[in-house]
C-alpha positions as CSV (number, residue, x, y, z in Angstrom):
1,X,9.7,14.9,15.0
2,X,6.3,13.8,13.7
3,X,5.3,10.1,13.3
4,X,3.2,9.4,10.2
5,X,1.7,6.0,9.5
6,X,0.3,5.3,6.1
7,X,-0.9,1.7,5.8
8,X,-3.6,1.9,8.3
9,X,-7.0,0.3,7.5
10,X,-10.6,0.6,8.3
11,X,-13.7,-1.4,7.3
12,X,-16.8,0.1,5.9
13,X,-20.1,-1.4,5.0
14,X,-21.5,-2.3,2.5
15,X,-18.1,-2.9,0.9
16,X,-16.8,-4.8,4.0
17,X,-20.0,-6.6,5.0
18,X,-18.9,-10.0,3.6
19,X,-15.2,-9.6,4.3
20,X,-13.9,-13.0,5.5
21,X,-11.3,-11.5,7.9
22,X,-13.8,-9.0,9.4
23,X,-16.3,-11.7,9.9
24,X,-13.8,-13.9,11.7
25,X,-12.7,-11.0,13.9
26,X,-16.3,-10.2,14.9
27,X,-16.5,-13.7,16.5
28,X,-12.9,-14.3,17.6
29,X,-11.3,-11.0,18.4
30,X,-14.0,-8.3,19.2
31,X,-11.3,-5.8,20.1
32,X,-9.7,-5.9,16.7
33,X,-13.1,-5.9,15.1
34,X,-14.0,-2.7,17.0
35,X,-10.7,-1.1,16.0
36,X,-11.2,-2.0,12.3
37,X,-14.6,-0.3,12.1
38,X,-13.7,2.7,14.2
39,X,-12.5,6.0,12.7
40,X,-13.0,8.1,15.8
41,X,-12.2,8.1,19.5
42,X,-10.9,4.5,19.7
43,X,-8.5,5.0,16.8
44,X,-7.2,8.3,18.1
45,X,-6.7,6.8,21.6
46,X,-4.6,4.0,20.1
47,X,-2.6,6.6,18.0
48,X,-2.0,8.8,21.0
49,X,-0.8,5.9,23.1
50,X,1.9,5.2,20.5
51,X,2.7,8.9,19.8
52,X,1.5,8.5,16.2
53,X,0.6,12.0,14.9
54,X,-1.1,11.1,11.7
55,X,-2.7,8.1,9.9
56,X,-3.5,7.8,6.2
57,X,-6.5,5.5,6.1
58,X,-7.4,3.0,3.5
59,X,-10.4,0.6,3.0
60,X,-9.6,-2.9,4.2
61,X,-8.5,-5.5,1.6
62,X,-10.0,-6.4,-0.8
63,X,-11.8,-3.1,-0.8
64,X,-14.3,-3.2,-3.8
65,X,-12.0,-5.3,-6.0
66,X,-13.8,-8.6,-5.6
67,X,-17.2,-7.2,-6.6
68,X,-18.2,-9.1,-9.8
69,X,-20.5,-6.3,-11.0
70,X,-18.2,-3.5,-12.3
71,X,-20.8,-0.8,-12.2
72,X,-21.6,-1.6,-8.6
73,X,-17.9,-1.6,-7.8
74,X,-17.6,1.9,-9.3
75,X,-20.5,3.1,-7.3
76,X,-19.2,1.6,-4.1
77,X,-15.7,3.1,-4.6
78,X,-17.3,6.6,-5.1
79,X,-19.4,6.2,-2.0
80,X,-16.5,4.9,0.1
81,X,-14.3,7.8,-0.9
82,X,-17.1,10.3,-0.1
83,X,-17.4,8.7,3.3
84,X,-13.7,8.6,3.9
85,X,-13.4,12.3,3.0
86,X,-15.9,13.1,5.8
87,X,-13.7,11.3,8.3
88,X,-10.7,13.3,7.0
89,X,-12.6,16.6,7.2
90,X,-13.6,15.8,10.8
91,X,-10.0,15.2,11.9
92,X,-7.8,17.0,9.3
93,X,-4.8,17.2,11.5
94,X,-4.9,13.4,12.4
95,X,-6.2,11.6,9.3
96,X,-5.6,11.5,5.6
97,X,-7.0,9.1,3.1
98,X,-6.2,6.9,0.2
99,X,-8.9,6.6,-2.5
100,X,-10.6,3.3,-3.1
101,X,-10.5,2.5,-6.9
102,X,-12.7,0.1,-8.8
103,X,-10.1,-1.4,-11.1
104,X,-12.8,-3.5,-12.7
105,X,-13.3,-0.5,-14.9
106,X,-9.8,1.1,-15.6
107,X,-11.2,4.3,-17.1
108,X,-13.6,4.8,-14.2
109,X,-10.8,4.2,-11.8
110,X,-8.8,7.0,-13.4
111,X,-11.7,9.4,-13.2
112,X,-12.3,8.5,-9.6
113,X,-8.7,8.9,-8.7
114,X,-8.7,12.4,-10.1
115,X,-11.9,13.3,-8.3
116,X,-10.7,11.9,-5.0
117,X,-7.5,13.8,-5.1
118,X,-8.6,17.1,-6.6
119,X,-12.1,17.4,-5.2
120,X,-12.1,15.3,-2.0
121,X,-8.6,16.1,-0.9
122,X,-7.4,12.5,-0.5
123,X,-3.7,12.0,-0.8
124,X,-3.5,9.2,-3.4
125,X,-5.0,5.9,-4.2
126,X,-4.7,2.3,-2.8
127,X,-5.2,-0.8,-5.0
128,X,-5.5,-4.3,-3.5
129,X,-3.4,-6.2,-6.0
130,X,-4.9,-7.9,-9.0
131,X,-8.6,-7.5,-9.8
132,X,-10.1,-11.0,-10.2
133,X,-7.0,-12.2,-12.0
134,X,-6.3,-9.0,-14.0
135,X,-3.0,-7.3,-13.2
136,X,-2.1,-3.6,-13.5
137,X,0.5,-4.1,-16.2
138,X,-2.6,-4.5,-18.6
139,X,-2.3,-1.5,-21.0
140,X,-5.9,-0.5,-20.1
141,X,-4.6,0.9,-16.8
142,X,-2.2,3.4,-18.5
143,X,-4.7,6.3,-18.2
144,X,-4.8,5.6,-14.4
145,X,-1.0,5.8,-14.1
146,X,-0.9,8.8,-16.4
147,X,-3.4,10.5,-14.0
148,X,-1.3,9.6,-11.0
149,X,1.9,10.9,-12.5
150,X,0.2,14.1,-13.7
151,X,-1.3,14.8,-10.2
152,X,1.9,13.9,-8.4
153,X,-0.2,11.5,-6.2
154,X,1.2,8.1,-5.4
155,X,-0.6,4.7,-5.6
156,X,-0.2,2.2,-2.8
157,X,-0.1,-1.4,-4.1
158,X,-1.5,-3.4,-1.3
159,X,-1.5,-7.2,-1.1
160,X,-4.4,-9.4,-1.8
161,X,-5.1,-13.2,-2.0
162,X,-2.9,-14.7,-4.8
163,X,-4.3,-15.3,-8.2
164,X,-6.7,-18.3,-8.3
165,X,-4.3,-20.4,-10.5
166,X,-1.5,-19.8,-8.0
167,X,-3.8,-20.7,-5.1
168,X,-4.5,-24.0,-6.8
169,X,-0.9,-24.7,-7.8
170,X,0.9,-23.5,-4.7
171,X,-1.3,-23.0,-1.7
172,X,-4.3,-25.3,-1.8
173,X,-2.9,-28.0,0.6
174,X,-1.9,-25.3,3.2
175,X,-4.8,-22.9,3.3
176,X,-5.7,-23.9,6.8
177,X,-2.2,-22.9,7.8
178,X,-2.6,-19.5,6.2
179,X,0.4,-19.9,3.9
180,X,-1.4,-18.0,1.2
181,X,-1.9,-15.0,3.4
182,X,0.4,-12.6,5.3
183,X,3.1,-15.2,6.2
184,X,4.1,-15.8,2.6
185,X,1.5,-15.6,-0.1
186,X,0.8,-11.8,0.2
187,X,4.5,-10.9,-0.3
188,X,5.0,-13.4,-3.1
189,X,1.9,-12.1,-4.9
190,X,2.7,-8.4,-4.4
191,X,6.4,-8.7,-5.1
192,X,5.6,-10.5,-8.4
193,X,3.0,-7.8,-9.3
194,X,5.6,-5.1,-8.8
195,X,8.1,-6.9,-11.1
196,X,5.4,-7.2,-13.7
197,X,4.9,-3.5,-13.6
198,X,8.7,-2.9,-13.8
199,X,9.3,-5.4,-16.6
200,X,6.3,-4.1,-18.6
201,X,8.2,-0.8,-19.0
202,X,5.6,1.2,-17.1
203,X,8.2,3.4,-15.4
204,X,10.0,4.2,-18.7
205,X,6.7,5.4,-20.0
206,X,5.7,7.3,-16.8
207,X,9.1,8.1,-15.1
208,X,7.5,10.4,-12.6
209,X,5.0,7.9,-11.3
210,X,5.4,7.0,-7.6
211,X,4.1,3.9,-6.0
212,X,4.3,2.5,-2.4
213,X,4.5,-1.1,-1.2
214,X,4.4,-2.3,2.4
215,X,6.0,-4.9,4.7
216,X,9.6,-3.7,4.0
217,X,9.2,-4.2,0.2
218,X,7.5,-7.5,-0.1
219,X,10.8,-9.4,-0.2
220,X,12.2,-7.4,-3.1
221,X,15.1,-5.7,-1.4
222,X,16.5,-9.1,-0.4
223,X,16.1,-10.4,-3.9
224,X,17.3,-7.2,-5.8
225,X,20.8,-8.4,-6.6
226,X,19.6,-11.6,-8.3
227,X,16.7,-9.8,-10.0
228,X,19.2,-7.5,-11.7
229,X,21.8,-10.2,-12.4
230,X,19.3,-12.4,-14.3
231,X,17.0,-9.8,-15.9
232,X,16.6,-10.6,-19.6
233,X,17.9,-14.2,-19.3
234,X,14.6,-15.9,-20.0
235,X,15.9,-18.8,-21.9
236,X,12.8,-18.9,-24.0
237,X,14.2,-17.8,-27.3
238,X,12.5,-14.4,-27.3
239,X,13.9,-11.0,-26.4
240,X,13.2,-9.0,-23.3
241,X,11.3,-5.7,-23.4
242,X,14.6,-3.8,-23.1
243,X,14.2,-1.7,-20.0
244,X,16.2,1.5,-19.9
245,X,17.7,0.6,-16.5
246,X,18.1,-2.4,-14.3
247,X,15.0,-3.5,-12.4
248,X,16.3,-2.5,-9.0
249,X,16.9,1.1,-10.2
250,X,13.1,1.5,-10.6
251,X,12.6,0.3,-7.1
252,X,14.9,3.1,-5.9
253,X,13.3,5.8,-8.1
254,X,9.6,4.9,-8.4
255,X,8.8,3.1,-5.2
256,X,8.7,3.8,-1.5
257,X,8.4,1.0,1.0
258,X,6.8,1.0,4.4
259,X,7.6,-0.9,7.6
260,X,4.0,-2.0,7.9
261,X,3.7,-5.3,9.9
262,X,7.3,-6.2,9.5
263,X,9.2,-5.0,12.5
264,X,12.2,-7.2,12.0
265,X,15.6,-5.6,12.5
266,X,17.6,-7.6,9.9
267,X,14.9,-7.1,7.3
268,X,14.8,-3.3,8.1
269,X,18.6,-3.2,7.8
270,X,18.5,-4.9,4.4
271,X,15.8,-2.5,3.1
272,X,17.7,0.6,4.2
273,X,20.9,-0.7,2.6
274,X,19.3,-1.7,-0.7
275,X,16.8,1.1,-1.2
276,X,18.3,3.9,0.8
277,X,16.9,5.9,3.7
278,X,15.0,8.3,1.3
279,X,12.7,5.4,0.2
280,X,11.6,3.9,3.5
281,X,8.5,5.2,5.5
282,X,7.0,4.2,8.8
283,X,3.7,2.3,8.9
284,X,2.0,-0.1,11.3
285,X,-0.7,-2.0,9.4
286,X,-3.2,-1.1,12.0
287,X,-5.4,-2.8,13.3
288,X,-3.9,-6.1,12.2
289,X,-0.6,-5.0,13.9
290,X,-0.2,-3.0,17.1
291,X,0.7,0.7,17.0
292,X,2.9,0.5,20.1
293,X,4.9,-2.4,18.7
294,X,5.5,-0.4,15.6
295,X,6.4,2.8,17.3
296,X,8.7,1.0,19.8
297,X,10.5,-0.6,16.9
298,X,11.0,2.7,15.3
299,X,12.3,4.3,18.5
300,X,14.6,1.5,19.4
301,X,16.2,0.6,16.1
302,X,19.8,2.0,16.0
303,X,20.0,4.6,13.3
304,X,21.3,8.1,13.0
305,X,18.9,11.1,13.6
306,X,18.7,12.0,9.9
307,X,17.6,8.5,8.9
308,X,15.1,8.3,11.8
309,X,13.5,11.6,10.8
310,X,13.2,10.6,7.2
311,X,11.6,7.2,8.0
312,X,9.3,8.6,10.7
313,X,7.8,11.4,8.6
314,X,10.3,13.3,6.4
315,X,9.9,11.0,3.4
316,X,6.1,11.0,3.6
317,X,6.0,14.8,3.8
318,X,8.2,15.0,0.8
319,X,6.1,12.4,-1.1
320,X,2.7,13.8,-0.3
321,X,3.6,17.5,-0.1
322,X,0.9,20.0,0.7
323,X,-1.7,17.2,0.8
324,X,-0.5,16.7,4.4
325,X,-1.1,19.2,7.2
326,X,1.7,21.8,7.4
327,X,2.0,21.2,11.1
328,X,3.5,17.7,10.5
329,X,6.6,19.3,8.9
330,X,7.0,21.7,11.8
331,X,7.1,19.0,14.5
């Protein structure tokens, strides 16, 4: 049985040169910093130690999405994808890649997505949340989603720092505690972004579109019952957009979730119960989380062999198809 991890990050300059987390790691955790910038021997050594067969790499948050110059962001994304494709070609049986997309320019992002998948051989795209306050339910992004659906290539919606207005209203007194980051803010931000996409009717318009979210679903599986129960009860006097199905049904048909950085047995049990074993995939969130911790969780959690195989690799192989090495399906 293969083990595929698909929320696994790397840093690349110039896009990552001013990254706050990378700068902190350089001074405070040189080992993690070295792992973040490595796409060679060190990364492979860490994968082998945890029996991870394949990683799908993505540029570290926020990628190019905080670049104020849209034209420069587009150029950086193209260069980052060319560079990542070289890493994939050097280790095609160990690495795949998610394209970096400059969502400052929605049309350019759609063109780059197509180029990255059809010409560079990347497996899909990864977007780090909102782009300077602009969310993906903006109709300007419909060509990007149409492209993804047409290609059968998924988009990973990765967390980023919450919207500036939310930072001011919710998190400002607790920034030093990191409340706005991975402990809470990332999940609240990304889960809300997912619901904006669902409520906008995006998946009624593009029913074949597939997306991925991490961290066992950014709290959405736990909340799915109440989301369905109260959908459309806005109390504001207006009408809802009239989705064709309940919100949770789109989570089960248009989203996969990964285990990235959330190796918690009760949360995993909830996610499996709500979304089903066909929608959950293994990931680590390397190098922010440890490969061996993730792999040990995967090996020790009590589940039947069919579920374990699906989560470990089967669901990823089904989702990405022949964009992954054929050997992974034979293991």
